N, C-alpha and C positions, 0 to 999 in steps of 0.2 A: 548332577541335576537331572530330574526326570524330564521327559519330553515336554517341550514348551507348550504343546497343544493340550496338555491336561489342565483341568480346572484348577487344581491345587497349585501347579507351577505358574499358571497365568496370574492367579491372585497374588502369589509370592513376588513375582516380578513387578506387578503394579504397586504393591506395598513397598518394595525395596526402593523403587524410583519415585515413589509418591505421585503416581499417575492415575488417571482415570480416562475412560473412553471420551473422545471429543465428538459430541453429537453433530457439531458443525461440519465435521469431516466424514460423517457417516461411519464412525468406527464401531465395530462390533467384533469382538475377538472370538474366533472359533476355538471351542474348548472340548472337542470330542475327537479322540484319537482315531476312532473307527471311521469317522467321516473323512478325516485327513487322509487316512490310508486308502479309502475308497476313491478319493480324488486322484491320488498318485497312481492307483491302478488303472485309471481311465486315460492317463497320459501315455501316448505311444512312445515306447522306449527307443532310444537311438544311441549308438555307440559313440557318436560325435555330435553332441548337441549342447547349445548354450540356452539357458532359460532366462528371459527377462520377466521379472515378477513385479507387478504393479500393486501398490498398497499392501506391503507385507506385514504391517503392524508390528507385533512383537516377534514374528518369525516362526510361528507355529508350522506353517506350510513350507517356509523356506528351509527349515531343518530337514525335511524329507526330500525336497527338490534337490538339495545338495548331494543326495545319495544316488540320484538317477541321471545326473548331468555332469558335464565337465566343468561347468561354471554357472553360477546364478548371479545375475545383475539385478538387484532390487532397487526400485524407484519409489521413494517415500517422501511425501510432502511434509510430514510432521517431524520437526526437529527432535522432539523427545523420543519418538520411535527410532529415529536414526541412531541416537546415542545408545539406546538399549541394544539395538542390533549390532552396533559396532563392538559392544562389550561381549554379547553372546557369541558372536562369530569371529572374534579376533584371531582365533587359531585356525580358521578355515581359509586355506590359500585360494580356494576356488569360489570365494565369495567377494562381491563388490557391491557397495551401496551408493546410490546417487540421491542426494537430497535435493529434490526438485518436484515441481508440479508436473504431472505427466502431460498435461496439455501444453506445457512449454518446452518439453523435450523434443529435439529433432529426431523423431523415430526413424526417418529415412536414413539419416547419416549413421545412426546407431546400428540398424540392421545391416546396412552396406558394409560397415566396418567389421561387424561380427562375422559376416560371411567370408571374409578373407581368412578367418582362422578356424571356423567351425562349419561342418556340413549342414547341420540343421539349426534353425533359430526358432525357438518357441516363445510364446507369450502366455503367461499365467497371471490372472488378475482377479482380484476381488473388487468389483466396481461399485462405488456409491451410486445409488439410483439416480441422483440428480445430475450426474455427468456421464452416465453410461453411454448415451447416444453419441455425445461429443467425442468421447474416447474411441468408440468403435468406428465411427465415421473416419476419424484420422487414421485408424489402422487399415480400414478398407481402401483408403485412397493411396496407400503406399505403392510405389512403382515396384519395389522389391519387397514382397509381402512376407509375413511370418509363415513358416511352414505349418504350424499348428497353433491354435489359440484355445486355451481352456479358461473359461470365465465363470465367475460366480456373480449372478445378477438376480434382480427381483424376479420371482417365478413368472409373473405376468409378462415381463419383458422377454424372458427366455422363451415363452410360448410364441411370442411374435417372431422370434428369430427362426423358428422351425415350422411355422404355420404354412399351410398350402394355400394356393390361390383360391378365390371364391369363398374365403372364410373371413370372419370379422376381425381376426388378428393379423390379417395380411396387410402389411404396411410398407412404406418405402424402405425402411431398414431391413425388412424381410427380403425384399428383392435384391437390395445391395449386398447383404450378407450372403445370400444363396448364389449370387452371381460369381463371387470370388472364393467361396468356401462351401464344403459339404457341412451342413449344420445338423447336429444331433443333440437332443436333450438327454443328457446322461442320467441325471436323477435330481429329485428335489431335496432340499435341505431344510429340515425343521428349524423354526425359530428358537427351539429349546436348546440348541447346541451352541448358542452364542452367549457371550457376556459383554455388555448387558444384552438382554433379550430384545430383538427388534420387533416391530409390529407386523412384519411381513414374512412370508415363506420365500426362501431363496431357491435358485436352481443352478446346477452346473451344466453349462452348455459347451460342447466340444465342436470346434470348427477346424476342418482339415483343408488345406489349400487346394484349389483347383487352378488349372492353367488356362484361365479364360483370356482370350486374346482381345483385350481392350487397352489401347495405348494410353489414353487420357482418362484415368480412373476418376479424377476429381470432376471432370466434365460429365462423365457418365452418372455419377452420384447426383450432380446438380440436375441433370435431365430427368432422372427417375423421380426426384423430389418434385419437380415441376409437374410430372404426370399425375402426382397424387395431391396437387394443390388443394383440391376439395374431393375427398374420396367418393362422395355420392354423385358428383358430376361426371359427365362423360370425359374420356380422354381428349376428345375434340375441344370441348369447352375449356378444359384446363390448359391445353397447349396453345390455344388461340389467345390466351392472356399474354403470351410472349411472342407469338408468331402470327402472321397474316392468315386469314381464312384459307386462301389459296394454297399457301405453303403447308398448312396443317392438313388439309384434305389430301394433298399430293403425298405427304409423308405417310399418313395412315394407309392410304391405298397402295402405295409402293411396298409397304411392309405387310400388306395383306391383313390389316387390322380393321374390322368393321368400324364405321364412323360412330356408331352408337355404343361402342364398348366402354365399360367403366374400368378404372384402374385395377380393381381387385380381380377382374376377369382374365387378365393376362398372366401367363406363367413366366418363369424366368427366361426361357428361350424366346418368348415373344418380346420381352423387353430388350434382350440382347440384339435381336433382329431389328427391332424398331430403332434402337440407338444406332445400329450400324448404318441404316438408311439415313438417319439424321446426320451422322458424322460425315457421310459422303456428300450431303447436299446442303449443310448448314450455311455454307458461304453464300447461298442464294437467298437466305431469309433476311 
């Protein structure tokens, strides 16, 4: 059989199993081998890594990931895709598939268990736009994070992940992502390399783990989201929806943040410092 990621093979597999893409699941099959190889080239190679792949579909990328890792664990919600992949990779001893909704998987337990056997734990994912934020926030909240995350997302969302402060794309997800990972936009992916063709341009974003010292990541995420409650308002006004005026004033002054600052004006280090002050004093609020 030719590579799964070719247009001819993809159509043949869909015909064989009498399947079509499910729009409700955001399914669009990547059918360009050059793009697949380009994605693989951007994954940092490791002699001892396991890759967790989310949304593998028919396995076009999985096929290549198996050649650069000791094991691939694919997580797929669509029962039909699971059956196809079980057939396609039945002879691959380093392949495992989990039939589950990624939002219901205990990622913390999965990563912790994998670390007992592998040095590096990577995540590779083609994320449907309607659950991109939910999935990534669950990834960013992990106490034991992935060492590297390679994601395909809507290009507009990808730009948010890498944007600088004081720009229109700077959002809470930007701050949260950049707090825990070095984020780089690897390249855009044309809508023309998918079957069926989506209405949007996609982007490959590479995130490499940073050793940021924040113990309660879920609390940090909640705090950053609070700071951005209304992007055009000042931090002071956003924070005082949750805290007293006195506590909010003290918090900002102790972190050396001007009271009239707006959320997009603070860089990542500002947010880490502001949260550090908050974490030390929040019992008082």
